[in-house]
C-alpha positions in Angstrom: 0.1 -0.1 -0.3 1.2 3.4 -1.0 1.0 6.4 1.0 0.0 9.7 -0.2 3.2 11.5 0.5 4.8 9.0 -2.0 2.2 9.5 -4.6 2.2 13.0 -4.2 6.5 13.1 -4.5 5.8 11.1 -8.0 3.2 13.4 -9.2 5.6 16.5 -8.2 8.4 15.3 -10.3 6.3 14.4 -13.1 5.2 17.9 -12.9 8.7 19.6 -12.5 9.6 17.6 -15.4 7.0 18.7 -17.7 8.3 22.4 -16.9 11.6 21.8 -17.5 10.9 20.3 -20.9 8.6 23.3 -21.4 11.7 25.7 -20.4 13.6 23.6 -23.2 16.2 22.5 -20.9 18.1 19.3 -20.3 18.1 17.9 -16.5 21.9 18.3 -16.2 21.2 22.4 -17.5 18.8 22.6 -14.9 21.0 21.3 -12.0 23.6 23.8 -13.3 21.5 26.4 -13.1 20.4 25.5 -9.9 23.8 24.9 -8.5 23.2 21.3 -8.0 24.4 17.8 -9.2 22.4 16.5 -11.8 21.6 13.2 -9.9 19.3 15.5 -7.5 17.3 16.8 -10.3 16.7 13.3 -11.4 16.0 11.9 -8.0 13.3 14.5 -7.8 11.7 14.1 -11.2 11.4 10.6 -10.6 10.2 10.9 -7.2 12.9 8.7 -5.8 14.0 11.4 -3.0 11.8 13.8 -1.0 11.9 17.2 -2.0 11.7 20.5 0.0 9.7 23.6 -0.9 12.9 25.5 -1.2 13.9 23.3 -3.8 10.9 23.5 -5.6 11.2 27.3 -5.5 14.7 27.2 -7.2 13.8 24.9 -9.9 10.6 27.2 -10.8 13.0 30.0 -10.7 15.1 28.2 -13.0 12.2 27.6 -15.5 10.6 30.8 -15.6 7.6 29.8 -13.7 5.7 32.8 -12.7 2.1 31.8 -12.1 1.6 32.1 -8.7 -1.2 29.7 -8.3 1.0 27.0 -9.8 4.1 27.7 -7.5 2.1 27.6 -4.5 0.3 24.1 -5.4 3.7 22.8 -6.2 5.1 23.7 -3.0 2.4 22.3 -0.9 2.9 19.0 -2.7 6.7 19.3 -1.4 7.3 17.9 1.9 7.4 20.7 4.2 5.8 22.9 1.7 2.9 23.6 4.2 2.3 23.8 7.7 0.7 20.9 9.6 -3.1 20.6 9.1 -5.6 21.0 11.6 -6.2 17.6 12.1 -2.8 16.9 13.4 -4.3 17.8 16.7 -6.3 14.4 16.7 -3.2 12.4 15.4 -3.5 10.2 18.7 -6.8 8.6 17.6 -6.4 9.2 13.6 -4.7 6.6 11.8 -1.9 7.9 9.3 -4.1 6.8 6.2 -7.0 8.9 7.3 -4.7 11.8 7.9 -3.3 11.4 4.5 -6.9 11.0 2.8 -7.9 14.4 4.8 -4.8 15.9 3.4 -5.8 15.3 0.1 -9.3 16.4 0.3 -8.3 19.4 1.8 -6.1 20.7 -1.1 -8.6 19.3 -3.7 -10.8 21.6 -5.8 -13.3 18.9 -6.8 -14.2 15.3 -5.5 -16.3 12.6 -7.3 -17.6 10.2 -5.0 -19.2 6.7 -5.6 -20.7 5.3 -2.2 -22.6 2.0 -2.3 -22.7 1.7 1.6 -22.7 5.1 3.8 -23.2 8.6 3.0 -20.0 10.1 2.1 -18.4 11.8 5.2 -18.4 15.0 3.5 -22.1 14.8 4.1 -22.6 13.1 7.4 -24.7 14.6 10.2 -23.2 14.5 13.6 -25.5 11.5 14.7 -24.9 9.4 11.8 -21.2 9.8 12.1 -21.2 8.8 15.5 -23.4 5.6 14.5 -21.1 4.4 11.7 -17.9 5.2 13.6 -19.4 3.0 16.5 -20.5 0.2 14.3 -17.2 0.2 12.4 -14.8 0.6 15.2 -16.3 -1.0 18.4 -13.1 -1.2 20.0 -12.9 2.7 20.5 -14.0 4.3 23.9 -16.4 7.1 24.1 -13.7 10.0 23.7 -12.1 8.4 21.0 -15.4 8.3 19.2 -16.5 12.0 19.8 -13.1 12.8 18.7 -13.4 11.1 15.3 -17.0 12.6 14.9 -15.5 16.0 15.6 -12.8 15.1 13.0 -15.6 14.1 10.6 -17.6 17.5 11.2 -14.4 19.6 10.8 -13.9 18.1 7.4 -17.1 19.6 6.3 -15.6 23.1 6.1 -14.0 22.4 2.5 -17.7 22.6 1.4 -18.0 26.1 2.9 -14.4 27.7 2.1 -13.6 30.2 -0.6 -13.8 28.8 -3.5 -15.5 25.5 -1.9 -14.8 22.2 -2.9 -17.0 20.9 -5.5 -18.7 17.5 -4.8 -20.1 15.1 -6.9 -21.7 12.2 -5.1 -23.4 9.1 -6.7 -25.3 7.2 -3.9 -26.3 3.8 -4.1 -30.2 3.5 -3.0 -28.8 1.0 -0.3 -27.2 4.0 0.9 -30.6 5.9 1.6 -32.3 2.9 3.1 -29.9 1.5 5.5 -31.1 2.7 9.0 -27.8 3.5 10.3 -28.5 4.6 13.9 -32.2 3.9 13.7 -34.8 5.5 11.9 -34.5 9.0 14.0 -31.0 9.3 13.3 -31.7 8.1 9.7 -34.4 10.5 8.9 -32.4 13.6 10.1 -29.6 12.4 7.7 -31.9 12.4 5.2 -33.3 15.7 5.8 -29.8 17.0 5.6 -29.4 15.2 2.2 -32.3 17.3 0.8 -30.7 20.4 1.9 -27.6 19.6 0.4 -29.1 18.8 -3.1 -29.7 22.5 -3.5 -26.3 23.5 -2.6 -24.3 24.9 -5.6 -21.2 23.0 -4.8 -22.7 19.7 -4.4 -24.2 17.7 -7.1 -26.0 14.6 -5.7 -27.0 11.8 -7.9 -29.1 8.5 -6.5 -28.4 5.1 -8.3 -31.7 3.5 -8.0 -32.2 -0.2 -7.5 -34.0 -0.4 -10.6 -30.9 0.4 -12.2 -29.9 -2.9 -11.5 -26.0 -4.2 -10.9 -23.3 -1.9 -11.6 -19.7 -1.3 -11.3 -19.6 0.5 -8.2 -20.9 -2.6 -6.5 -17.8 -3.9 -5.0 -15.9 -0.8 -4.0 -16.7 2.7 -2.9 -14.1 5.3 -4.5 -13.7 9.0 -4.6 -11.7 10.7 -7.1 -9.5 14.1 -6.1 -8.9 16.7 -8.7 -6.6 19.8 -8.2 -6.3 23.2 -9.2 -4.1 24.3 -11.7 -2.8 20.8 -12.7 -5.1 18.8 -14.8 -3.4 15.6 -14.5 -2.7 15.5 -10.9 -6.0 13.6 -10.1 -5.6 10.5 -7.3 -8.3 7.9 -6.7 -8.9 6.7 -3.2 -10.4 3.0 -3.0 -11.3 1.9 0.6 -11.0 -1.7 1.9 -12.0 -3.1 5.2 -8.2 -3.0 6.2 -6.5 -0.6 4.1 -6.9 2.4 1.7 -5.3 2.2 -1.8 -4.2 5.5 -3.7 -4.3 5.1 -7.3 -2.3 7.5 -9.4 -1.5 6.0 -12.8 -3.0 7.9 -15.6 -4.5 4.6 -17.1 -5.9 3.7 -13.9 -7.2 7.5 -13.5 -8.7 7.4 -16.9 -10.7 3.9 -16.1 -12.1 5.2 -12.6 -13.2 8.5 -14.5 -14.9 6.4 -17.4 -16.9 4.4 -14.6 -18.0 7.3 -12.5 -19.3 8.8 -15.8 -21.0 5.9 -16.6 -22.4 5.6 -13.3 -23.6 9.2 -13.0 -25.3 8.6 -16.4 -27.2 5.9 -14.8 -28.1 7.7 -11.9 -31.2 9.8 -11.8 -30.9 13.7 -12.1 -30.6 16.0 -9.3 -34.7 16.7 -9.0 -35.5 13.0 -9.4 -32.8 12.2 -6.8 -34.3 14.8 -4.4 -37.7 13.4 -4.8 -36.5 9.7 -3.9 -34.4 11.1 -0.8 -37.6 12.9 0.3 -40.0 10.0 -0.3 -37.6 7.5 1.6 -37.4 9.8 4.7 -41.1 10.2 4.5 -41.4 6.4 4.8 -39.3 6.2 7.7 -41.4 9.1 9.5 -44.5 7.5 8.9 
């Protein structure tokens, strides 16, 4: 299992190599202009070694890159290029894979999510989040459970920031009908989803049972996209005991195509809202 830092390091190297090519420089020429040995540039471009934000700045100066947004993004991809996130204070209860996931989510501009079992974390109410966490991690004590719910709620700030994360979520109908936490908790969660459907930064679609089997049945996944660099996407696939980060271009293309097919089979926004409201009414009766 590869962690986010390794994925980011490799993608950073690919982008720096692209910028060097655009500048018309060989790796040897770039190294001389930076005052380095050629092997350092090669290691950075292949993702074999960590890179500091200061090193990225030097290379961007050599390549004549003046775009501030691009410079800032590449600096955050470098180790030490950004301050520790707010989630650092929860490091005693957050697995390292979860911290990696939050760091990706915080830096992303768009997320495409396919969920077949639970409501996406960014759309969960605190009661629903508590019920899910209690079921998935029954060994945790009350303090740890409350801390994880607090983290889940804090993550949702990305939907309110300026500019907000754009979330496009396709939910299997089973997500809406599974009474996580009981009927009252689930009814509250469905009311929250009804409100979310109307938000401009959220596109929510329901994949009804009538659509039959689909490629999202076996695994939920999220595709994160980032500002400025179009081919920096990362796919996150959750398994019971691990989290897989996928960044090969062929795999990204496959997951993107899969999501496109899933959203095409899902109900449009208005019909999805009606389905959510109908299921909530059934639970309230």
